[in-house]
MARDRENRO-84847 format. One record per residue (C-alpha): x, y, z. Coordinates in steps of 0.05 Angstrom, whole numbers, plus 32768, in hexadecimal, padded with zeros to 4 digits. Example, Ala and Ser with C-alpha at 12.3 -4.5 7.8 and 13.67 -1.06 7.14 Angstrom:
MARDRENRO-84847
+------+-------+------+
! east ! north !   up !
+------+-------+------+
! 80F6 !  7FA6 ! 809C !
! 8111 !  7FEB ! 808F !
+------+-------+------+
//
This chain:
MARDRENRO-84847
+------+-------+------+
! east ! north !   up !
+------+-------+------+
! 8B09 !  894B ! 739A !
! 8B0F !  8941 ! 734E !
! 8AE2 !  890C ! 7330 !
! 8AFA !  8906 ! 72E8 !
! 8B2B !  88D6 ! 72C9 !
! 8B5D !  8911 ! 72C9 !
! 8B66 !  8906 ! 7313 !
! 8BB0 !  890C ! 7323 !
! 8BDB !  88DE ! 734C !
! 8BE4 !  890F ! 7385 !
! 8BAA !  8916 ! 73B6 !
! 8BAC !  8954 ! 73E1 !
! 8BC9 !  8930 ! 741D !
! 8BDF !  88EC ! 7437 !
! 8B9D !  88DF ! 745B !
! 8B76 !  88EB ! 741B !
! 8BA4 !  88BD ! 73F3 !
! 8B9C !  8885 ! 7426 !
! 8B51 !  888E ! 7427 !
! 8B4B !  888E ! 73DB !
! 8B76 !  8851 ! 73D4 !
! 8B4C !  882D ! 7408 !
! 8B0F !  8838 ! 73DD !
! 8B2C !  8812 ! 73A2 !
! 8B63 !  87E4 ! 73BB !
! 8B36 !  87A7 ! 73C5 !
! 8B12 !  87B0 ! 7383 !
! 8B53 !  87B8 ! 735D !
! 8B70 !  8779 ! 737B !
! 8B30 !  8753 ! 736D !
! 8B32 !  8769 ! 7324 !
! 8B7D !  8759 ! 731F !
! 8B87 !  871A ! 7349 !
! 8BD1 !  8713 ! 7335 !
! 8BE1 !  875B ! 7347 !
! 8BDF !  8789 ! 7383 !
! 8BCC !  87D2 ! 7388 !
! 8C10 !  87E1 ! 73A6 !
! 8C33 !  87C1 ! 736B !
! 8C09 !  87EB ! 733B !
! 8C1E !  882A ! 7361 !
! 8C67 !  8817 ! 735D !
! 8C63 !  8807 ! 7312 !
! 8C3E !  8848 ! 7304 !
! 8C7E !  886E ! 7311 !
! 8C9E !  8852 ! 72D2 !
! 8C66 !  8836 ! 72A7 !
! 8C36 !  8865 ! 7283 !
! 8C03 !  882D ! 727C !
! 8C03 !  8820 ! 72C7 !
! 8C02 !  886A ! 72D5 !
! 8BC3 !  8870 ! 72AC !
! 8BA4 !  8833 ! 72CE !
! 8BB4 !  8850 ! 7312 !
! 8B97 !  8894 ! 72FD !
! 8B57 !  8871 ! 72E7 !
! 8B50 !  884B ! 7328 !
! 8B5E !  888A ! 7350 !
! 8B27 !  88AD ! 7328 !
! 8AF7 !  8875 ! 733E !
! 8B0E !  8881 ! 7386 !
! 8B02 !  88CC ! 737F !
! 8ABB !  88BF ! 7366 !
! 8AAE !  8890 ! 73A0 !
! 8AC9 !  88C3 ! 73D1 !
! 8A9E !  88FA ! 73B2 !
! 8A61 !  88CE ! 73C0 !
! 8A71 !  88D3 ! 740B !
! 8A6C !  891E ! 741A !
! 8A78 !  8914 ! 7465 !
! 8ABB !  88F4 ! 7459 !
! 8ACD !  8927 ! 7423 !
! 8AC1 !  8961 ! 7452 !
! 8AEB !  8942 ! 7489 !
! 8B25 !  893A ! 7459 !
! 8B22 !  8981 ! 7440 !
! 8B1E !  899E ! 7486 !
! 8B59 !  8973 ! 749E !
! 8B87 !  898F ! 7468 !
+------+-------+------+
//
């Protein structure tokens, strides 16, 4: 799992995407009380600023996931 800010917007599978988003959704919404993570994902498809913000948050999620080697190995074996 990549852990840099170059992390793309396409995790290897749907289960990984859901897991990564679950690691950051609450923190994003706490930092942006007038916004939702789902709204950010929608806007990222047409806004380069939101795409960059989403990429940065997903990089945080990837780093958090990398800190949990048991979960990471289950994701890679399920693919």
